VEXLUMPA-21968 format. One line per 4 residues: number of its first residue (from 1); for each residue x, y, z of C-alpha. Coordinates in nm, 4 decimals. Layout:
N
NUM	X/Y/Z ~ ...
end
This chain:
439
1	17.7479/11.3956/6.5103 ~ 17.7965/11.2665/6.8644 ~ 17.6598/11.5999/7.0368 ~ 17.7031/11.6239/7.4264
5	17.3612/11.5599/7.6266 ~ 17.3861/11.9208/7.7542 ~ 17.4259/12.0769/7.3836 ~ 17.1158/11.8849/7.2785
9	16.9231/12.0241/7.5939 ~ 17.0155/12.3751/7.4844 ~ 16.9059/12.3001/7.1146 ~ 16.5914/12.1081/7.2052
13	16.4609/12.3988/7.4614 ~ 16.5132/12.6573/7.2198 ~ 16.3403/12.4539/6.9200 ~ 16.0337/12.4169/7.1739
17	15.9910/12.7730/7.1765 ~ 15.9801/12.8136/6.8288 ~ 16.3701/12.9491/6.7795 ~ 16.6034/12.8002/6.5203
21	16.9332/12.6807/6.6582 ~ 17.2777/12.5344/6.4853 ~ 17.5974/12.3886/6.5984 ~ 17.8388/12.5915/6.4722
25	18.2435/12.6430/6.4639 ~ 18.5139/12.4218/6.5723 ~ 18.2914/12.0938/6.6800 ~ 18.1933/12.0359/6.3323
29	18.5430/12.0749/6.1989 ~ 18.6394/11.8307/6.4590 ~ 18.3852/11.5931/6.3464 ~ 18.5209/11.5761/6.0083
33	18.8899/11.5358/6.1505 ~ 18.7569/11.2628/6.3786 ~ 18.8726/11.4416/6.6932 ~ 18.7001/11.4851/7.0064
37	18.5296/11.8358/7.0164 ~ 18.6651/12.0842/7.2987 ~ 18.4409/12.3795/7.1970 ~ 18.0606/12.3540/7.1454
41	17.9024/12.6619/7.0347 ~ 17.5439/12.7218/6.9465 ~ 17.3877/13.0004/6.6919 ~ 17.0266/13.0855/6.7341
45	16.7442/13.3233/6.6360 ~ 16.6355/13.3808/6.9946 ~ 16.7513/13.7366/7.1210 ~ 17.0100/13.7139/7.4058
49	16.7405/13.8322/7.6678 ~ 16.5387/13.5250/7.5343 ~ 16.8379/13.3134/7.5759 ~ 16.8751/13.4337/7.9331
53	16.5174/13.3919/8.0093 ~ 16.4843/13.0182/7.8849 ~ 16.8056/12.9063/8.0494 ~ 16.7410/13.1012/8.3884
57	16.7920/12.7586/8.5922 ~ 17.1650/12.7355/8.4667 ~ 17.4590/12.9355/8.5572 ~ 17.5565/13.1562/8.2953
61	17.7833/13.5010/8.2256 ~ 17.8237/13.7282/7.9075 ~ 18.1499/13.8544/7.7851 ~ 18.0731/13.9003/7.4379
65	17.8070/14.0992/7.2803 ~ 17.4980/13.8709/7.1725 ~ 17.6787/13.5883/7.3230 ~ 17.5660/13.4119/7.6419
69	17.7853/13.1555/7.8136 ~ 17.6199/12.8433/7.9944 ~ 17.8237/12.6647/8.2531 ~ 17.7702/12.3068/8.3098
73	17.9894/12.0709/8.4865 ~ 18.2930/12.3013/8.4291 ~ 18.2429/12.3129/8.0705 ~ 18.1548/12.6366/7.8943
77	17.8781/12.6507/7.6127 ~ 17.8333/12.9393/7.3994 ~ 17.5166/13.0554/7.2691 ~ 17.5309/13.3466/6.9998
81	17.2283/13.5568/6.8680 ~ 17.2321/13.5642/6.4937 ~ 17.1002/13.9114/6.3648 ~ 17.0105/13.9966/6.0079
85	16.7242/13.9489/5.7556 ~ 16.5774/13.6738/5.5685 ~ 16.5051/13.3201/5.7012 ~ 16.7255/13.1518/5.9652
89	16.9141/12.9584/5.7479 ~ 17.0039/13.2720/5.5133 ~ 17.1032/13.4510/5.8496 ~ 17.3441/13.1597/5.9532
93	17.5069/13.1537/5.6065 ~ 17.5837/13.5222/5.6476 ~ 17.6932/13.4716/5.9820 ~ 17.9468/13.2073/5.8647
97	18.0675/13.4377/5.6007 ~ 18.2018/13.6464/5.8867 ~ 18.3505/13.3571/6.0654 ~ 18.7555/13.3468/6.0823
101	18.8532/13.0350/5.8676 ~ 18.6803/12.7950/5.6159 ~ 18.7051/12.5017/5.8420 ~ 18.5299/12.6804/6.1496
105	18.2531/12.8392/5.9059 ~ 18.0012/12.5527/5.8872 ~ 17.6823/12.4817/6.0804 ~ 17.5119/12.1386/6.1735
109	17.1221/12.1334/6.1840 ~ 17.0167/11.8175/6.4111 ~ 16.6764/11.8341/6.2716 ~ 16.7633/11.7657/5.9154
113	17.1242/11.6138/5.9827 ~ 17.2934/11.8401/5.7371 ~ 17.5689/12.0620/5.7414 ~ 17.5697/12.3989/5.6062
117	17.9231/12.4749/5.4175 ~ 17.8824/12.7695/5.2142 ~ 18.2816/12.8511/5.2107 ~ 18.4268/12.5051/5.1401
121	18.5190/12.4042/5.4979 ~ 18.5019/12.0490/5.4353 ~ 18.7232/12.0794/5.1063 ~ 18.9789/12.2617/5.2962
125	18.9874/12.0259/5.5914 ~ 19.0456/11.7423/5.3385 ~ 19.3441/11.9388/5.2001 ~ 19.4648/12.0413/5.5206
129	19.4568/12.4081/5.4584 ~ 19.3737/12.6983/5.6720 ~ 19.2142/12.9643/5.4515 ~ 19.0501/13.2826/5.5718
133	18.7037/13.3137/5.4995 ~ 18.6242/13.5393/5.1960 ~ 18.8680/13.8512/5.1853 ~ 19.1360/13.7873/5.4459
137	19.1958/14.1312/5.4786 ~ 18.8273/14.1986/5.6058 ~ 18.8436/13.8791/5.8302 ~ 19.1812/13.9956/5.9939
141	19.0607/14.3707/6.0403 ~ 18.7360/14.2519/6.2109 ~ 18.9536/14.0800/6.4427 ~ 19.3673/14.1062/6.4612
145	19.3921/13.8313/6.7107 ~ 19.2917/13.6217/6.4260 ~ 19.6582/13.6616/6.2649 ~ 19.7985/13.4518/6.5410
149	19.4913/13.2034/6.5499 ~ 19.5758/13.1051/6.1973 ~ 19.9276/13.0302/6.3062 ~ 19.7891/12.8212/6.6166
153	19.5270/12.6350/6.4417 ~ 19.7971/12.5512/6.1591 ~ 20.0081/12.3864/6.4156 ~ 19.7585/12.2188/6.6495
157	19.6146/12.0561/6.3191 ~ 19.9012/12.0063/6.1110 ~ 19.7784/12.2031/5.8346 ~ 19.9420/12.4563/5.5937
161	19.8111/12.8188/5.5857 ~ 19.7008/12.9075/5.2404 ~ 19.9008/13.1415/5.0313 ~ 19.6765/13.4602/4.9884
165	19.5838/13.4237/5.3633 ~ 19.9854/13.3971/5.4428 ~ 20.0515/13.6905/5.2427 ~ 19.7726/13.8810/5.4214
169	19.9070/13.7779/5.7781 ~ 20.2517/13.8951/5.6670 ~ 20.1203/14.2310/5.5310 ~ 19.8795/14.2902/5.8178
173	20.1321/14.1715/6.1054 ~ 20.1464/14.5239/6.2347 ~ 19.7835/14.5008/6.3246 ~ 19.8483/14.2797/6.6004
177	19.9437/14.5461/6.8177 ~ 19.5339/14.6542/6.8068 ~ 19.4647/14.3388/6.9750 ~ 19.4479/14.2759/7.3564
181	19.7730/14.1611/7.5352 ~ 19.5845/13.9098/7.7424 ~ 19.4476/13.7604/7.3989 ~ 19.7834/13.7766/7.2088
185	19.9275/13.5967/7.5209 ~ 19.6587/13.2953/7.5225 ~ 19.7049/13.2490/7.1381 ~ 20.0876/13.2488/7.1953
189	20.0607/13.0122/7.4838 ~ 19.8428/12.7544/7.2555 ~ 20.1395/12.7669/7.0224 ~ 20.3875/12.6981/7.2767
193	20.1816/12.4238/7.4163 ~ 20.1675/12.2344/7.0890 ~ 20.3068/11.9015/7.0216 ~ 20.6169/12.0570/6.8442
197	20.5996/12.4083/6.9171 ~ 20.9210/12.5076/6.6902 ~ 20.6730/12.4550/6.4074 ~ 20.4763/12.7384/6.5171
201	20.7442/12.9898/6.5882 ~ 20.8840/12.9030/6.2394 ~ 20.5597/13.0375/6.0954 ~ 20.5452/13.3329/6.3101
205	20.8783/13.4414/6.2247 ~ 20.8168/13.3860/5.8510 ~ 20.5034/13.5852/5.8771 ~ 20.6762/13.8513/6.0709
209	20.4236/13.8044/6.3686 ~ 20.6812/13.7079/6.6152 ~ 20.8601/14.0632/6.5715 ~ 20.5234/14.2186/6.6638
213	20.4949/14.0593/7.0067 ~ 20.8400/13.9010/7.0944 ~ 21.0956/14.0688/6.8896 ~ 21.3483/13.9724/7.1549
217	21.3659/13.6270/7.0431 ~ 21.4560/13.7218/6.6950 ~ 21.7640/13.8749/6.8450 ~ 21.9482/13.5315/6.8386
221	21.8399/13.4356/6.5081 ~ 22.1832/13.3232/6.3097 ~ 22.3532/13.4396/6.6161 ~ 22.6387/13.1659/6.6458
225	22.7555/13.0157/7.0136 ~ 23.0722/12.8587/7.1122 ~ 23.2134/12.5148/7.0788 ~ 22.9597/12.3510/7.3657
229	22.6766/12.4249/7.0881 ~ 22.5857/12.2882/6.7819 ~ 22.2972/12.5365/6.6947 ~ 22.2438/12.9032/6.7164
233	22.1117/13.0884/7.0038 ~ 21.7515/13.0771/6.8419 ~ 21.7951/12.7281/6.7154 ~ 21.9045/12.5955/7.0654
237	21.5799/12.7749/7.2183 ~ 21.3597/12.5959/6.9778 ~ 21.5349/12.2632/7.0129 ~ 21.5007/12.3112/7.3760
241	21.1219/12.4150/7.4011 ~ 21.0490/12.0866/7.1533 ~ 21.2245/11.8772/7.4024 ~ 21.0894/11.9878/7.7286
245	20.7466/11.8720/7.8942 ~ 20.4194/12.0218/7.7696 ~ 20.3741/12.1894/8.1218 ~ 20.3048/12.5873/8.0852
249	20.5736/12.7065/8.3176 ~ 20.8386/12.4875/8.1845 ~ 20.7469/12.5791/7.8330 ~ 20.7911/12.9303/7.9154
253	21.1123/12.8898/8.1133 ~ 21.2757/12.6827/7.7995 ~ 21.1806/12.9762/7.5771 ~ 21.3124/13.2614/7.7765
257	21.6187/13.0521/7.9488 ~ 21.8783/13.1937/7.7064 ~ 21.6690/13.4860/7.5694 ~ 21.9505/13.7697/7.6901
261	22.2459/13.5480/7.5370 ~ 22.2639/13.7875/7.2572 ~ 22.2698/14.1024/7.4487 ~ 22.5776/13.9590/7.6671
265	22.7772/13.7755/7.3933 ~ 23.1390/13.8639/7.3955 ~ 23.4150/13.7483/7.1821 ~ 23.7276/13.6538/7.3778
269	24.0339/13.5059/7.2316 ~ 23.8263/13.3616/6.9301 ~ 23.5366/13.2299/7.1479 ~ 23.1907/13.3640/7.2157
273	23.1130/13.3876/7.5974 ~ 22.8105/13.4694/7.7709 ~ 22.9079/13.6205/8.0962 ~ 22.5673/13.6463/8.3317
277	22.3578/13.5453/8.0689 ~ 22.1113/13.3549/8.3122 ~ 22.0567/13.6760/8.5462 ~ 22.0246/13.8812/8.2295
281	21.7672/13.6199/8.0881 ~ 21.5560/13.5981/8.4221 ~ 21.5284/13.9965/8.4129 ~ 21.4289/14.0087/8.0402
285	21.1657/13.7125/8.0651 ~ 21.0091/13.9156/8.3414 ~ 20.9925/14.2092/8.1410 ~ 20.8434/14.0342/7.8394
289	20.5885/13.8304/8.0503 ~ 20.4683/14.1403/8.2372 ~ 20.4059/14.3176/7.9052 ~ 20.1966/14.0031/7.7705
293	20.0209/14.0133/8.1340 ~ 20.1257/13.7053/8.2776 ~ 20.0385/13.6706/8.6303 ~ 20.2889/13.7748/8.8954
297	20.2900/13.3860/9.0310 ~ 20.3777/13.2395/8.6847 ~ 20.6226/13.5247/8.6195 ~ 20.7833/13.4185/8.9774
301	20.7936/13.0567/8.9054 ~ 20.9502/13.0999/8.5450 ~ 21.2072/13.3392/8.6455 ~ 21.3100/13.1109/8.9412
305	21.3628/12.8123/8.6944 ~ 21.5515/13.0512/8.4593 ~ 21.7708/13.1902/8.7197 ~ 21.8994/12.8651/8.8255
309	21.8892/12.6638/8.5163 ~ 22.2796/12.6522/8.4875 ~ 22.3422/12.3779/8.7217 ~ 22.7020/12.2697/8.6986
313	22.6879/11.9629/8.9202 ~ 22.9997/11.7978/9.0127 ~ 23.0176/11.4536/9.2041 ~ 23.2390/11.6552/9.4552
317	22.9250/11.8390/9.5609 ~ 22.8685/11.7795/9.9417 ~ 22.4911/11.7071/10.0559 ~ 22.5066/12.0275/10.2293
321	22.5543/12.1837/9.8723 ~ 22.2597/11.9807/9.7281 ~ 22.0672/12.1034/10.0325 ~ 22.1322/12.4532/9.9514
325	22.0599/12.4422/9.5943 ~ 21.7287/12.2647/9.6803 ~ 21.6523/12.5655/9.9409 ~ 21.7415/12.8503/9.6930
329	21.5540/12.6908/9.4064 ~ 21.2401/12.5715/9.6348 ~ 21.1745/12.1863/9.7006 ~ 20.8612/12.2217/9.5020
333	21.0438/12.3327/9.1905 ~ 21.3423/12.1020/9.1907 ~ 21.1853/11.8404/8.9274 ~ 21.0944/12.1163/8.6994
337	21.4398/12.2716/8.7426 ~ 21.5787/11.9289/8.6516 ~ 21.3352/11.8705/8.3494 ~ 21.4368/12.2223/8.2024
341	21.8283/12.1535/8.2535 ~ 21.7741/11.8059/8.0761 ~ 21.6126/11.9830/7.7687 ~ 21.8763/12.2376/7.7647
345	22.1522/12.0076/7.7673 ~ 21.9793/11.7624/7.5110 ~ 21.9927/12.0384/7.2812 ~ 22.3407/12.1111/7.3238
349	22.6837/11.9719/7.1419 ~ 22.8505/11.8500/7.4840 ~ 22.5278/11.7497/7.6693 ~ 22.5887/11.3594/7.7044
353	22.8340/11.3752/8.0034 ~ 22.6412/11.6520/8.1680 ~ 22.3359/11.4477/8.1556 ~ 22.4886/11.1636/8.3193
357	22.5755/11.4011/8.6106 ~ 22.2347/11.5479/8.6152 ~ 22.0919/11.1907/8.6489 ~ 22.3273/11.1408/8.9470
361	22.2363/11.4724/9.0870 ~ 21.8546/11.3858/9.0481 ~ 21.9114/11.0622/9.2576 ~ 22.0802/11.2289/9.5144
365	21.8303/11.5048/9.5527 ~ 21.5565/11.2021/9.6158 ~ 21.7682/11.0324/9.8718 ~ 21.7989/11.3635/10.0765
369	21.4263/11.4161/10.0071 ~ 21.3648/11.0866/10.2303 ~ 21.5336/11.2731/10.4995 ~ 21.3806/11.5544/10.6987
373	21.4784/11.8314/10.4506 ~ 21.5600/12.1860/10.6469 ~ 21.4519/12.4444/10.3786 ~ 21.3886/12.7599/10.6205
377	21.4430/12.8638/10.9447 ~ 21.0836/12.7855/11.0525 ~ 21.2044/12.4088/11.0437 ~ 21.4610/12.4635/11.2958
381	21.4042/12.2854/11.6610 ~ 21.4670/12.6217/11.8282 ~ 21.2941/12.9666/11.7728 ~ 21.3472/13.3379/11.8298
385	21.2780/13.3275/12.1860 ~ 21.5501/13.0592/12.2748 ~ 21.7971/13.2505/12.0744 ~ 21.7262/13.5780/12.2899
389	21.7260/13.4139/12.6087 ~ 22.0449/13.1946/12.5578 ~ 22.2585/13.5154/12.3852 ~ 22.0825/13.7745/12.5966
393	21.9882/13.9928/12.3069 ~ 21.6611/14.1746/12.2303 ~ 21.4078/14.0986/11.9532 ~ 21.5494/14.2452/11.6245
397	21.7580/14.1633/11.3185 ~ 22.0236/14.0082/11.5106 ~ 21.7913/13.7176/11.6012 ~ 21.7220/13.6589/11.2228
401	22.1043/13.6791/11.1558 ~ 22.1508/13.4009/11.4280 ~ 21.8808/13.1733/11.2543 ~ 22.0550/13.1962/10.9646
405	22.3792/13.0726/11.1210 ~ 22.1802/12.7754/11.2708 ~ 22.0172/12.7064/10.9348 ~ 22.3478/12.6934/10.7596
409	22.5161/12.4456/11.0325 ~ 22.2090/12.1982/11.0073 ~ 22.2307/12.2219/10.5918 ~ 22.5787/12.0562/10.6444
413	22.4876/11.8515/10.9550 ~ 22.1140/11.7756/10.9764 ~ 22.1549/11.5532/11.2788 ~ 22.2223/11.8963/11.4898
417	21.8517/12.0072/11.4237 ~ 21.7658/11.9327/11.7827 ~ 21.6911/12.1475/12.0687 ~ 22.0187/12.0152/12.2579
421	22.2009/12.0428/11.9309 ~ 22.1272/12.3865/11.8433 ~ 22.1429/12.5036/12.2074 ~ 22.5221/12.3861/12.2224
425	22.5753/12.6038/11.8946 ~ 22.3795/12.8950/12.0641 ~ 22.6344/12.8630/12.3478 ~ 22.9440/12.8362/12.1084
429	22.8210/13.1341/11.9400 ~ 22.7717/13.3084/12.3006 ~ 23.1159/13.2339/12.4267 ~ 23.2950/13.3520/12.1031
433	23.0948/13.6558/12.0880 ~ 22.9771/13.6287/11.7538 ~ 22.6803/13.8295/11.8180 ~ 22.9146/14.1288/11.9018
437	23.0194/14.1417/11.5248 ~ 22.6519/14.2090/11.4266 ~ 22.6582/14.5420/11.5789
end
C-alpha cells in the first residue's frame, strides 16, 4: 500500500514499543479499488492511555470510546485499541467481525505485507457488492446509522447492496430513529453530494429509509404537475438535484425548492396550480433542516435561495428592478440563485425559452456589478445626521424611513448617489412635507 508518511510514523512508533498495529477499514478498500484513500485508521494492541503517552507530542482528541484521533496537517487519523483474548491477529479478526460491511472489514500488516480478510471483502469488492459483516441484524443493531451508510457507500462506489442486507435495512428502517440526528444529517449529506444523488434517493425510498428522516419528500411521489412540467413533483426534484453543481447549499436548495408543492396543489379548470409554493417551501425547508440539526447559517442561505428561486425575468425589467433583486437576494448569493434556477428550468418541459432569458439576466447582473452597486443604506452618500439636519427631525424611525426613500431613488438612478444629489432629494422631501406623512 502507498501509506502516508504520518501513518507509517504512527505504526513504527507503536511497533518500537512492542505493540501490534494494523491499517484497517476504508483505506484498504480504496487500495483495491485504485482510489485515493481519505480515511486512515490504525488498530493497535496498545491501550488508549499508552497511545496518548506515545503520541503526547502530537495534537489529539477523543470522541469515541477506546479511540484517539491524531491531527496532522489538518487531517485526522484514528488509533483504536483492540480488546479481547488471544494473540493480536486473533483479536483483530474478532474486531473485523464487528465492522459494518465486508469491504470495510480488512486489515493490513505492513511488516508481512499481508491483508487479513476473514469476511470476504476482496470478493465483494470484485463483485461491487455492499454486504453487512456476519448477521446484518446484529450489525445494524450495533449502530443504526449503518442503515444509511450502506446506501451512501453503494452510491459513492457504484455498488449494489446485497439482497439479505437490503431486506434487513428495509425491515429495520424504523431503527434509524435511534441514531443521533447529527449523524443522520452527515450521512444524508454525503448521499446528496454524490455524483448522481437521485440514485441514492431511489435506494432510500425503496428501503423505506427516506420515510424515516425525510417523509415530506415522499409527499410529491407520483404527484402530477401542470403542462409546464414533464415530471411529477418528486421526479422533478430528483432531476434538479442531479443537474445542480455539487455545493452543499445548492444541493440542499435544489432538494427543498419544491418540497411544499404537494401541500398547495390545487386543480383549477382542469389544471394543477401551486400558488405560494416558494414561500411554503421556504418555511418547510427551514423546519426540516432545523430537525436535522443544520446550522442557522446554512438554513438561512438555503431558505434564501428557495424563497427567491421563481425568477420570472422579462426583457422589460429595468436596471432598477434587477438591482432590487440583487439587493433582496444579496449580491453574494446571486450566482447560487441563478445556478439553482438553471437546474430547475432544465428539468422542466418549457425550460428552454426561460433559460435564454436567465442567461440574459446573468449578463445584465454582471454588467451592473461592474458599476457601483448600492445594496443598502450604508452605501448612501449621506447619513442620518445630514437627514436630521435638513429635515429638522430627531433621531428615530423617521430617519430610517427617509434612508429607504433615498435608497429606492438611487436604485433606479445610481448617479444621484452623491452628497449634492441626495441633498437635493432631501430638500424636495422637506418642501413636499413627505416626512409629515410618517407621523
